[in-house]
C-alpha positions as CSV (number, residue, x, y, z in Angstrom):
1,M,20.7,-49.1,-32.9
2,T,21.0,-49.4,-29.3
3,S,24.2,-49.9,-27.0
4,D,23.0,-53.9,-26.1
5,A,23.2,-54.7,-29.8
6,T,26.5,-52.4,-30.8
7,S,29.5,-54.0,-30.9
8,L,33.0,-51.6,-30.1
9,I,35.8,-51.8,-31.8
10,F,38.7,-50.1,-30.0
11,V,41.3,-49.6,-32.5
12,G,45.2,-48.2,-30.3
13,G,48.9,-48.1,-30.1
14,T,51.6,-45.8,-29.4
15,G,50.7,-43.6,-31.8
16,R,51.9,-42.7,-35.8
17,S,51.3,-46.6,-35.8
18,G,48.3,-46.9,-38.5
19,T,45.5,-46.5,-36.4
20,T,43.8,-44.3,-38.2
21,I,44.2,-45.5,-41.6
22,M,42.9,-48.8,-40.0
23,G,39.7,-46.8,-38.7
24,R,39.2,-45.1,-42.5
25,M,39.3,-48.5,-43.7
26,L,36.9,-50.1,-41.5
27,N,34.7,-47.2,-41.6
28,R,33.7,-48.4,-45.5
29,H,32.3,-51.3,-44.1
30,R,28.3,-51.0,-44.6
31,K,28.3,-52.8,-41.0
32,I,30.6,-50.5,-39.1
33,R,30.6,-47.1,-38.6
34,A,33.6,-45.2,-37.3
35,S,33.5,-42.6,-34.3
36,K,32.4,-38.9,-35.3
37,P,35.3,-37.9,-34.0
38,I,37.4,-40.9,-35.1
39,E,39.3,-40.2,-31.7
40,I,36.7,-39.2,-28.9
41,K,39.3,-38.8,-26.4
42,F,36.9,-38.5,-23.1
43,L,37.1,-42.4,-22.4
44,A,40.8,-43.2,-22.5
45,G,42.6,-40.0,-22.6
46,N,44.0,-38.1,-19.6
47,A,41.3,-37.4,-17.0
48,G,39.2,-39.0,-19.3
49,L,36.1,-41.3,-18.2
50,L,38.1,-44.1,-17.1
51,D,40.4,-41.7,-14.6
52,L,37.7,-40.3,-13.2
53,L,36.1,-43.9,-12.2
54,Y,39.5,-46.2,-11.5
55,G,42.0,-42.9,-10.6
56,R,44.7,-42.0,-12.7
57,R,47.1,-44.7,-14.0
58,P,49.4,-45.5,-11.9
59,E,52.4,-44.1,-15.0
60,A,50.2,-41.1,-15.5
61,R,50.8,-40.4,-11.5
62,E,54.4,-41.2,-11.8
63,R,53.5,-44.9,-10.3
64,R,52.3,-43.3,-7.1
65,N,49.1,-44.8,-5.7
66,R,49.1,-47.8,-7.7
67,S,45.6,-49.4,-6.2
68,L,43.6,-47.1,-7.2
69,H,43.4,-48.6,-10.9
70,K,41.9,-51.7,-9.1
71,R,38.5,-49.9,-7.7
72,I,36.0,-47.6,-8.1
73,L,36.9,-44.4,-6.2
74,S,34.9,-43.7,-2.9
75,A,33.0,-40.3,-2.0
76,S,36.3,-38.7,-0.2
77,D,38.7,-40.1,-2.8
78,F,36.4,-37.4,-5.3
79,V,37.2,-34.8,-2.4
80,D,40.5,-35.4,-3.0
81,N,40.3,-35.7,-7.1
82,I,38.1,-32.2,-7.5
83,L,40.5,-30.9,-9.7
84,L,40.5,-34.0,-11.9
85,W,36.9,-33.7,-12.2
86,R,37.1,-30.4,-13.1
87,K,40.0,-30.8,-15.9
88,F,37.4,-33.6,-17.2
89,E,34.6,-31.1,-17.8
90,R,37.1,-28.3,-19.3
91,R,38.4,-30.5,-21.5
92,L,34.7,-32.1,-22.7
93,R,33.7,-28.5,-23.3
94,G,37.4,-27.5,-24.7
95,S,39.8,-29.2,-26.3
96,W,38.2,-32.5,-26.9
97,W,34.8,-30.6,-28.1
98,A,36.5,-28.1,-30.5
99,P,40.5,-28.3,-30.8
100,E,42.0,-25.8,-31.7
101,T,42.6,-25.9,-35.4
102,G,46.1,-26.9,-36.9
103,S,48.7,-29.6,-37.8
104,G,47.7,-32.7,-35.5
105,K,44.5,-31.5,-34.9
106,S,41.7,-33.9,-35.3
107,P,37.7,-32.9,-35.4
108,G,36.2,-32.6,-31.7
109,L,33.5,-34.2,-30.0
110,S,31.1,-31.4,-31.5
111,S,31.4,-32.8,-35.1
112,G,29.5,-35.5,-33.5
113,V,26.7,-34.8,-30.8
114,S,24.9,-31.0,-30.0
115,E,25.9,-29.1,-27.2
116,E,22.2,-30.2,-26.1
117,I,23.4,-33.7,-25.4
118,R,26.5,-33.1,-23.8
119,E,25.4,-31.5,-21.4
120,E,22.7,-33.5,-20.7
121,A,24.9,-36.3,-20.8
122,L,27.3,-34.2,-18.2
123,S,24.4,-33.6,-15.5
124,A,23.3,-36.9,-15.4
125,L,27.0,-38.4,-15.2
126,K,27.4,-36.0,-12.1
127,S,24.2,-36.4,-9.9
128,S,25.4,-40.3,-10.4
129,K,24.8,-41.4,-6.9
130,R,28.3,-43.0,-5.1
131,D,27.3,-46.8,-5.5
132,Q,26.0,-45.8,-9.4
133,L,28.7,-44.3,-10.7
134,E,29.8,-47.0,-12.5
135,S,26.6,-47.4,-14.6
136,G,26.2,-43.7,-14.5
137,A,29.4,-43.4,-16.0
138,R,28.3,-45.9,-19.2
139,R,25.3,-44.6,-19.5
140,F,27.3,-41.0,-20.5
141,F,29.5,-43.0,-23.0
142,W,26.7,-44.6,-24.5
143,T,24.9,-41.5,-25.0
144,M,27.6,-40.0,-26.1
145,I,28.4,-42.9,-29.0
146,D,24.3,-43.5,-29.3
147,S,24.0,-40.1,-30.1
148,Q,26.8,-39.1,-33.4
149,V,24.8,-37.8,-36.2
150,N,26.6,-40.5,-38.4
151,N,24.6,-43.5,-36.4
152,F,22.4,-45.1,-39.1
153,G,22.0,-48.5,-37.1
154,E,25.4,-49.9,-38.0
155,P,26.1,-52.7,-35.7
156,I,29.7,-52.1,-35.0
157,W,31.6,-49.0,-33.8
158,V,34.9,-48.4,-33.8
159,D,37.3,-45.5,-32.2
160,T,40.9,-44.8,-32.7
161,S,42.1,-43.4,-30.3
162,P,45.5,-44.4,-29.9
163,P,45.7,-45.1,-25.9
164,N,43.1,-47.6,-26.2
165,I,45.5,-50.1,-26.3
166,F,47.3,-49.1,-22.9
167,Q,44.1,-48.3,-21.7
168,A,42.6,-51.7,-22.9
169,A,42.9,-53.6,-19.3
170,R,40.8,-50.6,-18.0
171,I,38.3,-49.7,-21.2
172,Y,37.6,-54.1,-21.2
173,K,36.8,-53.7,-17.2
174,F,34.2,-51.0,-18.3
175,L,33.2,-52.8,-21.2
176,P,33.6,-56.1,-21.3
177,Q,32.5,-56.6,-24.6
178,A,35.0,-54.3,-25.9
179,K,37.7,-55.7,-28.8
180,F,40.8,-54.3,-29.7
181,I,43.2,-54.0,-32.6
182,H,46.4,-53.0,-31.6
183,M,48.5,-51.4,-34.6
184,K,51.9,-51.6,-34.6
185,R,55.2,-50.6,-36.4
186,D,58.3,-50.5,-36.7
187,G,59.9,-48.6,-33.4
188,R,62.7,-46.6,-35.6
189,D,59.7,-45.5,-37.9
190,T,57.2,-44.5,-35.5
191,I,59.7,-42.7,-33.6
192,A,60.8,-40.5,-36.7
193,S,57.2,-40.1,-37.6
194,V,56.7,-38.8,-33.7
195,L,59.5,-36.7,-33.9
196,K,57.5,-34.3,-36.8
197,E,54.2,-34.1,-34.6
198,P,53.2,-30.8,-32.6
199,W,52.7,-33.1,-29.7
200,G,54.8,-35.5,-29.8
201,P,58.7,-35.1,-28.0
202,K,61.4,-33.2,-30.1
203,D,64.2,-35.0,-29.0
204,P,65.7,-38.5,-30.2
205,M,66.3,-39.7,-27.2
206,K,63.6,-38.6,-25.2
207,A,61.2,-39.9,-28.2
208,I,62.9,-43.7,-27.7
209,F,62.1,-43.3,-24.0
210,W,58.4,-42.2,-25.3
211,W,58.0,-45.4,-27.5
212,R,59.5,-47.7,-25.0
213,N,57.1,-46.8,-22.4
214,R,54.0,-46.7,-24.6
215,V,55.1,-50.4,-26.0
216,R,55.7,-51.6,-22.4
217,E,52.8,-50.3,-20.9
218,S,50.4,-51.5,-24.1
219,H,51.6,-55.3,-23.6
220,Q,51.5,-55.5,-19.9
221,A,47.5,-53.7,-20.8
222,L,46.8,-56.9,-23.1
223,L,48.2,-59.4,-20.9
224,S,45.1,-58.4,-18.4
225,I,42.4,-58.8,-21.3
226,P,41.4,-62.1,-22.8
227,P,43.6,-63.2,-25.8
228,E,40.7,-63.7,-27.7
229,S,39.6,-59.8,-27.1
230,Y,42.5,-58.3,-29.5
231,I,44.7,-58.9,-32.6
232,E,47.5,-57.4,-33.4
233,I,48.7,-55.9,-36.8
234,Y,51.9,-54.8,-37.8
235,L,51.6,-51.9,-40.3
236,E,54.4,-52.9,-42.8
237,E,52.9,-56.1,-43.1
238,F,49.3,-54.8,-43.5
239,A,50.2,-52.3,-46.2
240,A,53.0,-54.2,-48.1
241,L,54.7,-57.1,-46.6
242,D,51.8,-59.6,-46.4
243,R,48.8,-58.0,-47.2
244,N,45.7,-60.0,-47.9
245,T,46.9,-62.5,-44.8
246,Q,46.3,-59.4,-42.8
247,Y,43.1,-58.6,-44.3
248,A,41.8,-61.7,-43.3
249,R,42.9,-61.7,-40.4
250,V,41.2,-58.3,-39.3
251,L,37.6,-60.1,-41.3
252,S,37.9,-63.0,-39.2
253,F,38.5,-61.5,-36.0
254,L,35.3,-59.0,-36.5
255,D,33.9,-61.9,-37.7
256,I,32.6,-60.0,-41.0
257,E,32.2,-60.8,-44.6
258,D,34.1,-59.3,-47.0
259,D,32.7,-55.6,-48.3
260,L,33.0,-54.0,-51.6
261,N,33.8,-50.9,-50.3
262,M,36.4,-51.8,-47.5
263,R,38.0,-53.7,-50.2
264,E,38.3,-50.6,-52.3
265,F,39.8,-48.3,-49.9
266,F,42.1,-50.9,-48.6
267,E,43.7,-51.7,-51.9
268,S,43.7,-47.5,-53.2
269,E,45.1,-46.5,-49.9
270,V,46.2,-49.0,-47.6
271,K,49.7,-49.2,-50.0
272,A,53.3,-48.5,-48.9
273,E,54.1,-45.8,-50.9
274,R,51.1,-44.0,-49.5
275,I,51.5,-44.6,-45.6
276,L,55.0,-46.0,-45.1
277,N,57.7,-43.4,-45.2
278,R,60.4,-44.9,-44.2
279,N,62.7,-42.4,-43.3
280,W,63.7,-43.2,-40.0
281,R,67.5,-42.6,-40.7
282,E,67.6,-39.0,-40.9
283,A,66.4,-39.3,-36.9
284,F,69.2,-41.7,-35.9
285,A,71.9,-40.3,-37.9
286,H,73.9,-39.8,-34.7
287,P,75.4,-42.9,-33.5
288,A,74.6,-42.4,-29.7
289,V,70.9,-42.4,-31.0
290,M,71.3,-45.4,-32.9
291,S,73.3,-47.2,-29.8
292,K,70.3,-46.1,-27.2
293,F,67.3,-47.6,-29.8
294,K,69.2,-50.8,-29.6
295,K,69.7,-51.1,-26.3
296,I,66.2,-50.2,-25.6
297,H,65.2,-52.3,-28.4
298,G,66.9,-55.3,-26.7
299,Q,65.4,-54.4,-23.3
300,L,61.8,-54.8,-24.5
301,E,62.9,-58.6,-26.0
302,S,64.5,-59.5,-23.2
303,E,61.2,-58.5,-21.3
304,G,59.2,-61.1,-23.2
305,I,57.9,-58.0,-25.7
306,P,58.0,-58.5,-29.3
307,T,58.7,-55.1,-31.2
308,Q,59.6,-56.2,-34.6
309,L,62.2,-54.6,-37.1
310,F,61.7,-54.8,-40.6
311,D,64.6,-53.6,-42.7
């Protein structure tokens, strides 16, 4: 299957919001293959391909140099950002390639492509001329995607890196055919869940602000792309409260028919008792934590950013 004929689906969200279970379910469909690994990281991650092209997001640079994300970097910018390029190469050969084993670690790029392909793709990217960098970056992306060992010609490819949503505007600029599934979840459960992750904030107050920033950035990013290019799914509705309707919405959005293997996975694995551990009350036991969450939640609602709670 060539890149010209492959549809791209980017699942994302705040993290701990159901991105992985959505990707695993879609992978059961005969017309869909999940990326190998299911999170590529080299596109939307920190110091990833999008940062090389458009500069770090304003949020990642403490809101400085806001104009960088609107343009391709010039030659002088590349000199100024040589450390960014070095970090990209280091991660491509290191943490993105073969992450250290442990809790919260997903397989790396080495599970899907060979080292030879990686080096050839990287060499071609680095040799791209200044005015051809964007097309060179696309060739790098497609080489890494098309060469994955689980590519058997499926017409749809899906990645589940959580940053896909708050990077949606730049992904869409880079890959205009992209579609997005925004997985959402009761913020209290997201916060309680992320506190247990090795990569997440350990303090409930910090976790609340982490959640707020991700929700806000995701909302702003989706405002910048056509509404027909994305769908939003609440995990609570998908797994329990409105299962069949939400499942049908996914089929309609992707313009695919139902599939027996995917349906069986949905019925057996996408269940409240399996994926909805509603234990947020422990994390919010201190009155100050709940008070802060209510304040932040109210601020988001006043900004027109819906953040539904499920009691």
